[in-house]
N, C-alpha and C positions, 0 to 999 in steps of 0.2 A: 609472460605474466606469472607471478608467484604469489602465494598467500602464506602468511606467517601468523602463528598464534602460540600463546603460552599453554603448556600442558601443565596445569597446577598440580603441586604436591597435595596428596591427600593425607589428612591427619585424623586418626581415630581418637577422638576425645575421651571415649570409653569404648570398651570392647568385651562384651559378655559372651562367652563361648560355651555351647552345650556339647554333649557326647557325639561322637561320629554317627552319622546315619547309615542306613543300609547301603547307600550308594557311595560311602566313603567321605562325603562332604560333611561339614560341621554347620549346625544352626548357629546363627550369631544374632546379637542385637547391639548395634554400634552407632553411636552418635558421631557423624562424620562431618568435618568441615574442610574446605579447600583454601589453600594459601595463595597469596599474591605473588609466590615465587614458584619456579619449577623449571622444567626443560622447555626449549623452544623448538617448534616444529615448522619447517618450511616445505611447502609442496608446490611444484611447478610441473607444467607439461613436458612430457619427454616421449621417446620412442618406445620405451618399455618401463616397467616397474623396477625401481632400484632404491637402495638406501645407502646414505652416506652418514657416518657418525663422527661428529666433532665435539669439542668442548673438554672441560677438565676431566670428565669421567669417561671419556671415549675409550680409553684403553681397557676398561672393564667390560666392554660389550663386544665391539667388532661388528662388521658388516655381514652377518650371516643370515641364512634363510630361516632361522628359527625365531628371529626377532618378532615380538608381538605385533609391531607396526606391519610387517610384511604379511603375517598371518591374517590380520584384521582386513587389510586391503585386498587380498586374495578372496577373502570371504565376501567383501563388498562386491567384487567382480562377479562372483557367482550369483549374489542376490540380485544383481541388476542385469544379468544375462549378457555381459559384455567381456568376460574374461578379466584377467588382471589389469586394473586400470593403468594407463600409460602415463605414470607420474614418476618424477624423481623427488624423493624425500630426503631432507636433511635433518637430522636430530642433533641439536646442540645439547649435549648431555651435561646438564649442570647439577643434577641430583645424584647423590651416591647410589650405587646399585645394591639390591637386597637390603633396603634401609627402612622398610615398613612405611613408605610414603606413596605406594601405589604408582610409582614412576612408569613402569612398563605399561600398565593399563591405561594410565592417563595419556602417555604418548600415543598409544594405539587409538584411543577414543578421539583424540584431537586430530589425528591423521585422518580418521574416518570423516569427521565433519568438514575438514579442509578440502579433502579429495572430492566429496559430494558437491561442495560449493564451486570448486574450481572446474570441474567437468560438467556441471549442471545435471547430475544424475537424478533420474526419477525414482526417488525413494523417500518415503514419508518417515516421520519420527519413530513410528512403531517399527517399521522395517529396519531402520538404522539401529534401534535398540536391540532388535533380535540379532543383528550382525555383532553388535558389541558383546552380546552375551556369549558369543562363540569364542572370545578370547579369554573367558573366566568370569568368576563371580563379580569381580570389581569392574567389569566392562560397562554395564548400564550406569552404575553409580558414577564412574568418571565421565561418562557421556554427559550426564546431567550436570556434574561439577557444581553442586550447590549443597548447602548445609541441609542435612536430612538424617533421619533414622534409616539404617540399613538392616533389614532383618531377612529371615529365610537363611539362604546361603550367601546373602549380600545382594540378592536380586530384587527384594521387595523394598521399594524406596518410598519413604514418606517425607516430602520436603517440610522444612521448618522455616517460617518466614519472620519470626519475631525474636530471634536471638541476636544479641550484639555482636558487632565485629570485635574480635579478640586480638590483643597485642600479645605476640608470642615470640619465643626464641626457640629455634630448632638447633640441636646439637647431635652429631653423629661422631662416635669415637674412632671412626676409621676402620671398622671391622664389619664384615657382612654377617647378616642373620637370615639365612635362607628360610622361607616360609614353611617348605615341607618338613625340614628338620625340626622346626620349632613346634609345629603341630604334632609331630610324632612324639616329641618329648612331652607335650601337654596330654596326649592320650595316655601316657604311662603314669600321669599324676593328676588326673582330672579332679578339679575342686569347684569349678564354676557351673553356671547354668545360663542358657540363652534368654534370660528375661529382660524385658524392656522396662525400666523404671519410669515412673511418672516424673515429668519435668516440672519440678516445683521451685518455688522461690522467685525472687525478683530477677529481672532480665538485664541487670547491670553485669559488667565483666566480673566484679568481685562476687556478686551473687551466683553467677553461673559457675565460677571456679569453686565456690563453696559447696554447690550442689554436686558437682563433679567429683569432689573429694570423697563422696560416699559411694561413687561407682568404682569400676576396676578396669583393667586390662588383664584378662585372664591368661594371656600369653606371656605376660611379663616375667612371672616366675620361671617358667621353662626356658625362656630366652636368656635370662640372667644366669641360670644354672650352666647353659652351654657356653655363654659369652660373658665373662665376669666384667668386661669393660662397660657394659651396659649399666651395671650397678654403679660404677665410678661416675658415669655421666649423669645418672640420676642424683647421686649425692652432690655433684658439683652444681647441678641446676637448682636443687633444693637449697643450697647455700647462697645462690645469687641473690643480690640485694632487690627486694620488692617482689620476690617470687610468691605467687599465690597457690600454685599447683605444679607438681612435676610428675610426668607419667611417660611411659614408652608408647610410641605410636605403632599400631599394627603388630607385626611379628619382629619388630626392631631392625636395626639397632638404634634408630633415631629416637631421641627423647625431646619432648617438648616442655616448655615452661610457660605459664600464663602470668601476665602482668597487667596492672590497672590501665596503662596507657603506653603509647609508643615510646615516649621519652624514657620511661622507666625500663622498658624492654631494651632500649639501646644502651643504657648504662649497664645493664646486666650482661648484654652481649659483649660490650667492651671489657668487663671484668673477666668473663669467661675466656675471651680471646687471649688476654694477658697471661692467664693461668694455664691455658690449654691451646697453645698456638698451633698444635699439630692436628687438632680436631677440625672437622667441617662444621661451620657454625654460621647461622644467619638469623637476624630478627626478621619478623614477617607479620602480616595480618591474616587472620583466619575468619572466613565467613563471607557472605554475599555482599 
């Protein structure tokens, strides 16, 4: 028996970042939505824990013990008192790596849920959430995988139930943007603060895009300074027909654009593909 599920891409619709805390982490306030595209995780019973990576971006990862999936599943074994769970995990890696889409955390969170269900492990949601937190600040957020405000270091989650599903296009210019390096650059030029703005205006896609235009991604400037290709992707997205908002997600290098409906997003995606055929690009839906 095998279980398979989507590990959805995480998109930071806005990301307000404060100064580093005494523990080295940054306080944030981020409106997060999850896409209907992502990596695929398959878990099946086996003699021992193992990981196999396939898919278009498999070559950028490898089957090593430092993968967050294996880290999460070993932590799950510790939490349930049974040692490393005896499952074979296949990661179909469809998202680019170091792309600001939370791929590693989402992969690990999805593997946790599938392994719990496959093996019938006796661990409640609070316990699973604690395990997810061990893989990093994005762990609990990706375990929930729903539209929410993420605050604190990303561990304080407030779900939002009344936002519309958004039609979007994601673009990555084919360059990595490592989170640690971007935060280090941010620390050298801090201009933002981790404040959570009031979510005002109508709840239509156009209304939400207009409200988001008054927000920021505080990592965008430092990431663009390190990786000029991000600026090129932002400019191309802004020029796409029907675009309401262009912004970098997370620490980059993926850029998203928001559109009024799926048909308009598809037209924009086709135009971007024609002009930038070497970029990773996909239309998608964001939200619950």
